[in-house]
Each structure stands twice: as C-alpha cells, then as structure tokens.
C-alpha positions in Angstrom: 22.3 28.2 -22.9 23.1 25.7 -20.2 20.6 23.3 -18.7 20.3 22.4 -15.0 22.6 19.5 -15.8 25.3 21.7 -17.2 24.5 20.8 -20.8 24.0 23.0 -23.9 20.6 23.8 -25.2 21.2 21.6 -28.3 21.8 18.7 -25.9 18.2 18.9 -24.6 17.6 15.2 -25.4 20.5 14.3 -23.1 19.1 16.4 -20.3 15.7 14.8 -20.8 17.3 11.4 -20.7 19.1 12.3 -17.5 15.8 13.5 -16.0 14.1 10.3 -16.9 17.0 8.3 -15.3 16.7 10.4 -12.1 12.9 9.8 -12.1 13.4 6.1 -12.4 16.0 6.1 -9.6 13.5 8.0 -7.3 10.8 5.5 -8.2 13.1 2.6 -7.4 14.1 4.2 -4.1 10.4 4.6 -3.2 9.7 1.0 -3.9 12.7 -0.2 -1.8 11.6 2.0 1.1 8.1 0.7 0.9 9.3 -2.9 0.9 11.4 -2.2 3.9 8.5 -0.6 5.7 6.2 -3.6 4.9 8.9 -6.0 6.1 9.3 -4.2 9.4 5.5 -4.0 9.9 5.3 -7.7 9.4 7.6 -8.4 12.3 5.4 -6.3 14.6 2.8 -9.0 14.7 0.9 -9.9 17.9 -0.9 -13.3 18.0 -4.4 -13.4 19.4 -6.0 -16.6 20.8 -9.3 -16.4 18.8 -7.8 -16.6 15.4 -4.7 -18.0 13.5 -4.2 -14.5 12.0 -2.0 -12.1 14.1 -2.6 -8.4 14.6 -0.1 -6.3 12.7 0.5 -2.9 11.2 0.8 -4.3 7.7 -2.7 -3.3 6.5 -2.0 0.2 7.7 1.3 0.3 5.8 -0.1 -1.3 2.6 -2.8 1.3 2.3 -0.5 4.2 3.3 1.9 3.1 0.6 -0.9 3.2 -2.0 -2.0 6.6 -0.9 1.5 8.0 -0.9 2.9 6.5 -4.1 -0.3 6.3 -6.2 -2.0 3.3 -7.6 0.7 2.1 -10.0 3.8 2.6 -8.0 2.0 1.6 -4.7 0.8 -1.7 -6.2 4.2 -2.3 -7.7 5.9 -1.8 -4.4 3.5 -4.2 -2.6 3.9 -6.8 -5.4 7.7 -6.5 -5.0 7.3 -7.3 -1.3 5.0 -10.3 -1.9 7.3 -11.7 -4.6 10.4 -11.2 -2.5 8.8 -13.2 0.3 7.6 -15.9 -2.0 11.1 -16.3 -3.3 12.4 -17.0 0.2 13.3 -13.7 1.7 12.2 -13.7 5.4 10.0 -10.7 5.1 6.6 -12.2 6.1 5.3 -12.4 9.7 7.8 -13.7 12.2 10.4 -14.0 9.5 8.5 -16.6 7.4 8.9 -16.9 3.7 8.1 -19.1 0.7 5.2 -20.0 -1.5 3.8 -22.4 1.2 3.3 -19.4 3.5 1.2 -17.8 0.8 -1.0 -20.8 0.9 -1.5 -20.7 4.7 -4.0 -19.0 6.9 -2.5 -15.5 6.3 -1.8 -16.0 2.6 -5.1 -14.5 1.5 -4.3 -11.2 3.1 -0.8 -11.1 1.4 -2.2 -11.9 -2.0 -4.9 -9.2 -1.6 -2.3 -6.6 -0.6 -1.5 -5.3 -4.1 -5.1 -4.8 -5.1 -5.7 -3.0 -1.8 -2.8 -0.7 -2.4 -4.0 0.1 -5.9 -7.5 1.0 -4.7 -6.1 3.2 -1.9 -3.8 4.8 -4.5 -6.8 5.6 -6.8 -8.6 7.2 -3.9 -5.6 9.2 -3.0 -5.3 10.6 -6.5 -9.0 11.5 -6.9 -9.8 12.8 -3.4 -10.2 16.4 -4.3 -12.6 19.2 -3.6 -15.3 19.4 -1.0 -16.1 15.8 -1.3 -12.5 14.7 -1.3 -12.8 13.3 2.2 -15.7 11.1 1.1 -13.8 9.8 -1.9 -10.8 9.1 0.4 -12.9 7.4 3.0 -14.7 5.3 0.4 -11.4 4.2 -1.1 -9.9 3.3 2.2 -13.0 1.2 3.2 -13.0 -0.5 -0.2 -9.3 -1.3 0.1 -9.9 -2.7 3.6 -12.8 -4.8 2.3 -10.6 -6.3 -0.4 -7.8 -7.0 2.0 -9.9 -8.7 4.7 -12.2 -10.3 2.1 -9.1 -12.0 0.5 -8.0 -13.2 3.9 -11.4 -14.5 4.8 -11.8 -16.3 1.4 -8.5 -18.2 1.7 -9.2 -19.0 5.3 -12.5 -20.5 4.3 -10.9 -22.6 1.6 -8.3 -23.9 4.1 -10.7 -24.6 7.0 -13.8 -25.6 5.0 -15.9 -23.4 7.3 -18.9 -21.3 6.4 -19.1 -17.6 5.9 -20.1 -16.8 9.5 -17.4 -18.9 11.1 -14.7 -17.6 8.7 -15.8 -14.0 9.3 -15.5 -14.5 13.0 -11.9 -15.6 12.5 -10.7 -13.4 9.7 -12.5 -10.1 10.2 -14.4 -9.6 13.4 -11.3 -9.6 15.8 -9.8 -6.8 13.7 -12.7 -4.5 13.5 -11.5 -2.1 16.3 -8.1 -1.9 14.6 -9.8 -1.3 11.2 -11.7 1.7 12.7 -8.6 3.2 14.2 -6.4 2.6 11.1 -9.1 4.0 8.8 -9.2 7.2 10.8 -5.4 7.5 10.6 -5.3 6.8 6.9 -8.0 9.3 6.2 -6.1 12.0 8.1 -2.9 11.0 6.3 -4.5 11.0 2.9 -6.2 14.4 3.4 -3.0 16.0 4.7 -1.1 14.6 1.8 -3.6 15.9 -0.7 -3.5 19.3 0.9 0.3 19.3 0.5 0.0 18.4 -3.1 -2.4 21.3 -3.6 0.3 23.6 -2.3 -0.9 24.0 1.2 -4.4 25.1 0.3 -3.3 27.6 -2.5 -5.4 25.7 -5.0 -2.2 24.9 -7.1 -1.7 21.2 -7.3 1.9 20.1 -6.8 2.8 16.6 -7.9 6.0 15.0 -6.6 8.5 14.0 -9.3 7.9 10.5 -10.5 4.4 10.3 -9.0 2.0 8.2 -11.0 -1.5 9.2 -11.8 
C-alpha cells in the first residue's frame, strides 16, 4: 500500500521522517515570516515629543505572532528577531542594531518581547468555550503589561527617575494605542480560535506544526 509520499507501507518510518522534515520546514518558514513582519513593523515607528520611545506597530505584531504561532514557536520567532538585531542586522527601529541598542531607552521593550509573545500564545491556546474571550483578553492584557513593564523598568534604570516619572514616559503616551491594539488582538484571537474549531462545528482543527 502506498503512502502519500509514494512509499510502501513497510517504509512507514521513512514517511514519518519525511513528515517530520516537512513540519520542521513549515515551522522554520513561520519563524522567518514572523521575523520579517517584526522587522517591517520596527521601521514604521513615529517619534513623539514627550518620550524617547517612538510609537510603532511592534507590540501589535509581537502579540499577534504569539497568538498565531503558539507560546513556543511564537516566543522562538521573537527571540530570533531580537538575537538577529543584537548580532548587527538592522532590524530594530529606524534600522538600528547591536547590543548597545538593547541597553538604550527602547531596549527594555525588546527584551520583554519574547515573554509577551509567550503569554499571548498561551492565551491563544486556552481561550476556549464561553469564557474564551475573557481568557484571551486577560492574556493580551498580561502580555501588554509585561511588554510595557519591561520598557518602563529599563527606562527607569537609565534615567534614574521614579515610578511616576518613568510611567509618564514609558506607558501613559501609549495607552490609547494599547486600547485599540488590544481590541484588534482580541478580535484576531477569537476569529483564529473559531477557525481552529472548524468554523464553529465544535471540532478543533490544529494547523500542522502548531505547538501547544
């Protein structure tokens, strides 16, 4: 009996190996696409006069990557992006790169990206049932808190300012954007979960290579 790969039944181990290889290739492609999306989002940064931190779409993309790829693959993709930039690739805001950039005013956000993606990914995997929206919303808010908390903490260490002053620089200017992005991420996560459940049929459909 032939397999989908044109192999005989007694070559099942070969087919399984081919499937594993295909799964790894898909995971690698997802990671590459996520890194590209993060790199593009970093270039769409708009400076604002009240803070050294620009407004960008990176927090939106980081959490979306976590929700889409799951906690493990999502965090791995974001770690790959941060490491790539730290090694010198011009993928950070305005084409910046290097370890020194990670120690600057925006470095705390970048260092918090992987944890934020992981939390968003966990929420995306467990947002099921009637309270799925609450799980998803809670996860998104927790991920945002980690992201902006990391940014505020490093900014406080750099400037030597207190909690109130640092919050005014690192968090408050971005609250309107956080609200809008949280709503978008919630809608995205719920639509994705519905698709995984087979469009409301109750049968959960996992994409090949998705982590849990």
